[in-house]
C-alpha positions in Angstrom: -3.3 -50.7 -45.4 -4.8 -48.3 -42.6 -9.0 -48.9 -42.4 -10.8 -45.8 -41.4 -14.2 -46.6 -39.3 -17.6 -43.6 -40.4 -20.9 -43.8 -38.5 -23.4 -42.4 -40.1 -26.2 -41.4 -38.2 -29.0 -40.6 -40.4 -32.6 -39.9 -39.8 -34.2 -43.2 -41.3 -30.8 -45.5 -40.5 -27.7 -45.6 -38.3 -24.8 -46.9 -40.5 -21.5 -47.9 -40.4 -19.0 -47.8 -43.4 -15.4 -49.7 -43.4 -12.9 -47.4 -45.6 -9.8 -48.2 -46.8 -7.1 -45.5 -47.3 -8.3 -45.1 -51.4 -12.1 -44.7 -50.2 -12.8 -47.9 -51.2 -15.7 -49.7 -48.4 -14.5 -52.3 -47.1 -17.8 -53.1 -45.1 -21.2 -51.9 -44.2 -23.4 -52.8 -41.9 -27.0 -50.5 -41.4 -30.2 -50.5 -39.1 -33.3 -48.4 -39.3 -34.2 -46.3 -37.0 -38.0 -45.9 -35.9 -39.5 -42.1 -36.2 -42.6 -41.7 -33.7 -45.6 -38.5 -34.9 -48.1 -38.3 -31.6 -49.3 -35.3 -33.3 -49.5 -32.4 -36.3 -46.0 -31.5 -36.5 -43.8 -33.7 -34.1 -41.2 -36.0 -35.5 -39.5 -37.6 -32.5 -37.0 -40.4 -31.8 -35.9 -42.9 -29.2 -32.2 -41.4 -28.8 -31.6 -44.7 -26.4 -32.4 -47.0 -30.4 -30.3 -44.1 -32.3 -27.1 -45.1 -29.8 -28.0 -49.0 -29.5 -28.2 -49.5 -33.2 -25.5 -47.2 -33.9 -23.0 -49.8 -31.8 -25.0 -52.7 -32.9 -24.0 -51.8 -36.9 -20.5 -50.6 -36.0 -20.0 -54.5 -34.4 -21.3 -55.4 -37.5 -19.6 -53.9 -39.9 -16.0 -54.9 -38.1 -17.1 -58.3 -38.2 -18.4 -58.4 -42.2 -15.5 -56.9 -43.1 -13.5 -59.8 -41.4 -11.0 -57.2 -39.4 -10.1 -56.6 -35.6 -10.9 -53.4 -34.0 -7.7 -52.9 -33.2 -6.7 -53.1 -37.1 -8.9 -49.4 -37.0 -6.7 -46.6 -37.3 -8.9 -43.3 -36.4 -13.1 -43.3 -36.3 -15.2 -40.3 -38.4 -18.7 -39.6 -36.9 -21.2 -38.2 -39.2 -25.6 -37.1 -37.9 -28.3 -36.0 -38.1 -28.2 -32.4 -37.8 -30.0 -30.1 -35.3 -31.8 -33.0 -33.9 -32.0 -32.2 -30.0 -31.4 -34.5 -27.2 -31.7 -34.0 -23.5 -30.0 -36.7 -21.3 -29.1 -36.6 -17.1 -24.9 -36.5 -16.8 -24.8 -39.1 -14.4 -26.9 -41.4 -15.2 -26.1 -41.1 -18.9 -30.1 -41.6 -19.8 -32.6 -39.1 -21.8 -34.6 -37.3 -20.4 -37.4 -36.9 -23.2 -37.6 -37.6 -26.7 -35.5 -36.5 -29.1 -36.6 -34.0 -31.2 -36.2 -34.6 -35.1 -34.5 -31.7 -37.0 -37.8 -32.4 -39.0 -39.7 -31.7 -35.9 -42.1 -27.9 -36.1 -43.6 -27.5 -32.5 -41.5 -25.0 -32.0 -43.4 -22.7 -34.5 -45.1 -20.4 -31.7 -42.1 -19.6 -30.0 -40.5 -18.5 -33.7 -43.4 -16.9 -34.4 -42.7 -15.1 -31.3 -39.2 -13.9 -32.0 -39.8 -13.2 -35.4 -42.4 -10.0 -34.2 -40.0 -8.8 -31.4 -38.5 -7.8 -34.6 -35.5 -10.4 -33.0 -34.9 -12.0 -37.2 -32.0 -9.4 -37.9 -30.1 -10.0 -34.6 -30.0 -13.9 -34.7 -29.4 -14.1 -38.4 -26.2 -11.5 -38.1 -25.1 -13.7 -35.1 -25.9 -17.1 -36.2 -26.4 -17.0 -39.8 -29.7 -18.8 -39.3 -32.8 -17.6 -40.0 -35.9 -17.9 -37.0 -37.0 -21.2 -37.5 -38.5 -24.2 -35.6 -35.8 -26.5 -37.8 -32.9 -25.3 -35.5 -31.9 -26.9 -32.5 -32.6 -23.9 -29.9 -36.5 -24.0 -30.4 -36.7 -27.7 -29.4 -34.1 -27.1 -26.5 -36.4 -24.1 -25.1 -39.5 -26.1 -25.7 -38.2 -28.9 -23.7 -37.1 -26.4 -20.8 -41.1 -25.1 -21.2 -43.0 -28.5 -21.3 -40.7 -31.4 -20.0 -41.7 -31.8 -15.8 -38.7 -31.0 -13.5 -36.1 -30.1 -16.1 -35.4 -26.7 -15.8 -34.9 -27.5 -12.0 -32.4 -30.3 -13.2 -30.1 -28.3 -15.3 -30.2 -25.5 -12.6 -29.1 -28.1 -10.2 -26.1 -29.3 -13.3 -27.4 -32.1 -13.8 -29.1 -31.8 -17.7 -26.4 -32.0 -20.7 -28.0 -30.8 -23.7 -26.0 -31.9 -26.9 -27.4 -32.8 -30.9 -27.0 -36.6 -32.0 -22.9 -36.4 -32.3 -22.8 -35.2 -28.3 -24.8 -37.7 -27.7 -23.0 -40.7 -29.6 -19.4 -39.4 -28.2 -20.8 -39.3 -24.7 -22.0 -42.7 -24.8 -18.5 -44.1 -27.1 -16.5 -42.5 -24.0 -18.8 -43.7 -21.3 -20.0 -39.8 -20.3 -16.3 -39.1 -20.6 -16.6 -36.8 -22.9 -19.5 -33.5 -23.2 -18.8 -31.7 -26.7 -20.3 -30.6 -30.1 -18.9 -30.3 -33.1 -18.6 -26.7 -34.9 -20.6 -27.7 -37.7 -23.3 -28.9 -35.7 -23.2 -26.3 -33.5 -23.6 -23.3 -36.3 -27.3 -25.3 -36.6 -28.3 -24.7 -33.3 -29.6 -21.0 -33.6 -27.1 -20.3 -30.4 -23.7 -20.0 -31.9 -21.8 -17.0 -32.9 -20.5 -17.8 -36.4 -17.6 -15.3 -36.5 -16.5 -16.2 -33.3 -17.3 -20.2 -32.6 -18.4 -19.4 -29.3 -21.5 -19.8 -27.6 -23.8 -16.5 -27.6 -24.7 -15.4 -24.9 -26.6 -12.3 -26.0 -28.9 -15.3 -26.9 -28.4 -17.6 -24.0 -29.7 -14.6 -22.0 -32.7 -14.2 -24.7 -33.7 -17.7 -25.0 -33.5 -18.2 -21.6 -31.0 -21.6 -21.8 -28.3 -21.9 -19.0 -24.8 -22.2 -20.1 -24.8 -25.1 -17.7 -26.5 -27.5 -20.6 -24.1 -26.9 -23.6 -21.6 -28.9 -24.4 -18.1 -27.4 -25.6 -17.5 -26.4 -28.7 -14.3 -28.2 -30.8 -12.9 -28.4 -34.2 -13.9 -30.7 -36.7 -10.5 -32.4 -36.8 -10.6 -32.7 -33.2 -9.1 -35.9 -31.7 -11.8 -36.6 -29.1 -11.0 -39.4 -26.9 -10.9 -42.8 -27.9 -13.7 -45.4 -26.9 -14.0 -46.9 -23.8 -12.7 -49.6 -22.9 -14.9 -52.4 -23.3 -16.9 -51.4 -26.4 -15.5 -52.6 -29.2 -12.9 -55.1 -28.2 -9.7 -51.7 -29.0 -9.6 -48.1 -28.0 -10.6 -46.5 -31.3 -9.2 -42.6 -31.2 -11.8 -39.9 -32.4 -10.5 -37.8 -34.7 -13.0 -36.7 -37.1 -17.3 -35.0 -37.0 -19.3 -33.5 -39.0 -22.8 -32.6 -39.3 -23.9 -34.8 -42.5 -24.4 -32.2 -45.0 -21.3 -30.8 -44.4 -19.9 -33.9 -44.7 -20.7 -34.9 -47.8 -19.3 -31.3 -49.2 -16.3 -32.5 -47.7 -16.7 -36.2 -49.0 -17.1 -34.8 -52.0 -14.0 -32.9 -52.2 -15.6 -29.7 -52.7 -12.9 -28.2 -51.2 -12.3 -24.7 -52.7 -14.5 -21.3 -53.0 -17.2 -21.9 -55.5 -17.5 -25.6 -55.3 -20.8 -27.2 -54.6 -22.8 -30.1 -54.1 -26.2 -31.7 -53.9 -26.9 -34.5 -51.3 -30.9 -36.4 -51.5 -31.4 -37.9 -48.4 -34.6 -37.5 -46.5 -34.2 -33.9 -47.0 -32.1 -32.5 -49.6 -29.3 -30.2 -49.2 -27.0 -28.1 -51.2 -23.8 -26.6 -50.2 -21.8 -24.1 -51.6 -17.8 -23.4 -50.3 -17.7 -19.5 -49.9 -14.1 -20.4 -48.6 -13.0 -18.6 -45.2 -15.9 -15.9 -45.4 -18.9 -16.0 -43.8 -21.8 -14.7 -46.9 -24.8 -13.8 -45.8 -27.6 -14.6 -48.0 -30.0 -11.8 -49.1 -32.4 -14.8 -50.8 -33.2 -16.4 -47.1 -30.4 -19.5 -47.7 -28.4 -20.2 -44.9 -24.6 -19.3 -44.4 -22.9 -21.8 -42.3 -19.6 -23.0 -40.6 -18.7 -26.3 -43.4 -15.1 -27.6 -41.2 -13.2 -26.3 -39.1 -10.0 -28.4 -40.3 -6.0 -28.0 -39.8 -6.4 -24.6 -37.7 -8.6 -22.7 -40.7 -12.8 -22.3 -40.6 -14.7 -23.0 -44.4 -18.1 -21.5 -44.7 -21.1 -22.3 -47.1 -24.3 -20.9 -48.6 -26.4 -23.7 -47.3 -30.4 -24.2 -48.9 -32.7 -27.2 -47.0 -35.3 -28.9 -48.4 -37.1 -31.0 -45.9 -39.2 -33.4 -47.5 -37.0 -35.5 -50.2 -36.4 -39.8 -49.7 -38.9 -39.1 -47.1 -41.2 -38.3 -50.4 -40.7 -41.7 -51.1 -41.2 -43.0 -48.1 -44.8 -41.4 -48.3 -45.4 -43.1 -51.2 -44.3 -46.6 -50.0 -45.9 -46.4 -46.5 -48.5 -43.9 -46.8 -50.2 -44.3 -50.2 -48.7 -47.9 -50.9 -48.5 -47.8 -54.1 -44.6 -49.1 -53.5 -43.1 -52.2 -51.6 -40.2 -50.7 -51.4 -38.4 -47.6 -52.1 -36.3 -48.3 -55.2 -39.3 -49.5 -57.0 -40.4 -45.6 -57.2 -37.9 -44.8 -61.2 -39.1 -48.3 -62.5 -43.1 -47.1 -61.6 -42.2 -43.4 -62.7 -40.9 -44.5 -66.2 -44.4 -45.6 -67.2 -45.3 -43.0 -68.2 -43.4 -39.8 -70.1 -44.8 -37.3 -68.1 -47.1 -36.3 -65.4 -49.3 -34.9 -67.7 -49.7 -31.9 -65.8 -49.3 -33.0 -61.9 -47.5 -31.8 -59.6 -46.9 -32.6 -55.9 -45.7 -29.6 -53.3 -43.8 -31.9 -50.4 -44.7 -29.3 -47.8 -45.1 -32.2 -45.4 -43.6 -30.4 -42.8 -43.5 -26.9 -44.4 -41.4 -25.4 -47.0 -37.5 -24.7 -46.2 -35.1 -23.0 -47.9 -35.5 -20.1 -50.1 -39.5 -19.9 -49.3 -39.3 -20.6 -45.1 -42.4 -20.9 -44.8 -43.7 -23.1 -41.8 -47.2 -23.2 -41.9 -47.1 -24.6 -45.7 -48.7 -28.0 -46.0 -48.4 -30.6 -49.4 -50.7 -30.4 -51.5 -51.1 -32.3 -55.1 -52.8 -30.5 -58.1 -53.3 -31.0 -61.7 -54.7 -34.5 -61.5 -57.1 -35.8 -63.9 -59.5 -38.5 -64.5 -56.5 -40.5 -66.0 -54.6 -39.6 -63.6 -52.4 -42.9 -62.1 -50.1 -44.1 -59.4 -47.2 -43.5 -62.5 -48.1 -40.2 -62.6 -47.7 -39.6 -58.9 -45.0 -41.6 -59.3 -43.0 -39.7 -61.0 -44.7 -36.3 -60.1 -43.0 -37.5 -56.7 -39.6 -37.1 -58.2 -40.1 -34.4 -59.8 -41.3 -32.5 -56.8 -37.6 -33.0 -55.5 -36.0 -31.5 -58.7 -38.4 -28.8 -58.6 -37.2 -27.8 -54.8 -33.4 -27.6 -56.0 -34.3 -25.7 -58.2 -35.6 -23.1 -56.5 -32.2 -23.5 -54.1 -30.0 -22.8 -56.8 -32.2 -20.2 -58.8 -31.0 -18.4 -54.9 -28.0 -19.4 -54.5 -27.1 -17.9 -58.0 -28.6 -14.4 -57.1 -26.2 -14.5 -53.9 -22.9 -15.5 -55.7 -21.2 -13.7 -58.8 -20.1 -16.9 -60.2 -22.4 -18.8 -62.3 -22.7 -22.5 -60.7 -20.8 -24.3 -63.4 -21.6 -28.1 -62.4 -23.5 -29.6 -59.5 -21.9 -32.6 -57.6 -25.0 -34.9 -56.0 -24.8 -38.0 -53.8 -27.2 -39.6 -51.6 -29.4 -42.8 -51.5 -32.0 -41.0 -54.2 -28.9 -39.6 -56.6 -29.2 -43.4 -57.6 -32.2 -42.3 -59.7 -31.2 -41.4 -63.0 -34.6 -40.6 -64.3 -34.5 -38.0 -61.3 -31.1 -37.1 -62.5 -32.0 -36.5 -65.7 -35.0 -34.6 -65.0 -32.5 -32.5 -62.1 -30.1 -31.7 -64.5 -32.4 -30.1 -67.6 -34.3 -28.2 -64.9 -31.2 -26.6 -63.7 -29.5 -26.4 -67.3 -26.5 -27.4 -65.5 -24.6 -30.3 -65.8 -25.3 -33.3 -63.0 -21.9 -35.3 -61.4 -22.7 -38.2 -60.4 -19.6 -40.2 -58.3 -18.4 -43.7 -58.3 -18.9 -43.2 -54.8 -22.1 -42.5 -53.8 -21.3 -43.1 -49.5 -20.0 -39.0 -50.1 -21.3 -38.5 -46.5 -19.8 -41.3 -44.7 -16.5 -41.0 -46.6 -16.3 -37.4 -45.8 -16.6 -38.2 -41.8 -14.2 -40.8 -42.6 -11.1 -38.6 -44.4 -11.7 -35.7 -41.8 -10.6 -38.9 -39.1 -7.9 -39.8 -41.4 -6.5 -36.2 -42.0 -6.2 -35.5 -38.1 -4.9 -39.6 -37.7 -2.7 -39.0 -40.2 -3.3 -41.7 -43.2 -3.6 -38.0 -45.3 -1.3 -35.1 -45.0 -3.1 -33.2 -47.3 -6.4 -32.4 -49.1 -5.3 -32.8 -52.5 -4.4 -36.7 -51.3 -8.2 -36.6 -50.2 -9.9 -35.2 -53.7 -7.5 -37.7 -55.2 -10.6 -40.6 -54.3 -13.3 -38.4 -56.0 -13.8 -40.5 -59.4 -16.3 -39.5 -61.8 -19.7 -42.0 -62.5 -21.6 -40.3 -65.0 -22.5 -37.1 -65.9 -26.0 -35.7 -66.6 -26.1 -33.1 -69.4 -29.4 -31.1 -69.7 -31.3 -31.5 -72.9 -34.1 -30.3 -72.2 -35.4 -27.2 -74.5 -35.8 -23.5 -73.2 -39.7 -23.4 -73.7 -40.0 -26.9 -72.3 -38.2 -26.1 -68.9 -40.1 -23.0 -68.6 -43.4 -25.4 -69.0 -42.2 -27.3 -65.9 -41.1 -24.5 -64.3 -43.8 -22.2 -64.4 -46.6 -25.0 -63.6 -44.8 -25.9 -60.2 -44.7 -21.8 -59.6 -48.2 -22.3 -59.5 -48.6 -25.1 -57.5 -46.3 -23.7 -55.3 -48.3 -20.6 -54.8 -51.3 -22.7 -53.7 -49.3 -24.4 -51.0 -48.2 -21.2 -49.1 -49.9 -20.7 -46.5 -50.8 -16.7 -47.4 -52.8 -17.6 -49.6 
């Protein structure tokens, strides 16, 4: 039996999952990672905590599975994307807090670029939109606001990376400074066509090339883990940004297939094959993966707040004790009775791209209770996904026939049924909800020879439940009209 270890470093948890070659989970371990919000719109994490939590859960998973490190054939790594880390190459110590993908502090810098009419140029080169979401603005902000950082960089001592870069650096004890291509495509610094750092953008943003990691393919043999770290030297042979990893893990290998992940945020990716497809509807063109010498691209719609809304109900409002309580509370009422929540806590992502929008709840009456708010919170996730799918349908010639789903909130039956109803498309939930971790493990297994082709990986995908749309057209229109009205109020251009 071949075992594959997935390191899944997300926004709220560091996780380690051990799979066998059939995609069956043998052991899992996870640890929550803390988020700091020192100012409005700022979201930070401690890079050192990210690393220590990740290595801790690896050791826990190995112990739980009752296997030794030497029994692991390969490591696959998947990570929260765009989150930006800078560290000292000499000591390996972070030089600033990690700036999380949700952070909006680079808004002013982005607005300056837009005023300089740089949008078309940046979109053509990177496939992305000018937004604080991506790593470039975070890195520029760090250079401008971290005392001595630029001087250190000029001396060749600063390393920049996304979370995959940071984890690989630590797993190899500083031997490898790399970034995988799907992660690099989220920095707003990589040329999407050539998969190289773009010199024009580096010059425009005044970013020294010496800080950048080497771009590698998704199925690259990076290195073995450092001696003494895990009890054996395990090869690292697969890396993918978390959303691309979920697309791969959902076996969406053909152009025209799509998945939606319900994590902290919500991310829909549509496989466009080996051609970059640019969106006319404010979606992102992104690299899906580079494997077996081929580059696969995708269209992506990013929603910033999904599972994070449920966390807010739990931690901010205190109306539930555990995140999993939300479905039971929401089911206490058959409808929101007109209550709509627009969760623009950190602005609005695709297809609106309004970083100044702010959250609101409207339609409340004296009879509005906790259950209505909980239901409105869940429905808001489905509405945001609907906006993305509408934009995607306008960009592609063939309508989407089904949507494969994964991530924590996809276990919520009420949400998945409402999602199918609002989209008017069947929503397919697989037996294995660990699509993100499995994608990284499968990519690593492909390189390590556990799988000889994509068809063998696809055999692991099994349907658990299909949610068929059963809402009447007029009812769907009523819900979408309420959402549209609330959305207008939340946007910054009122």
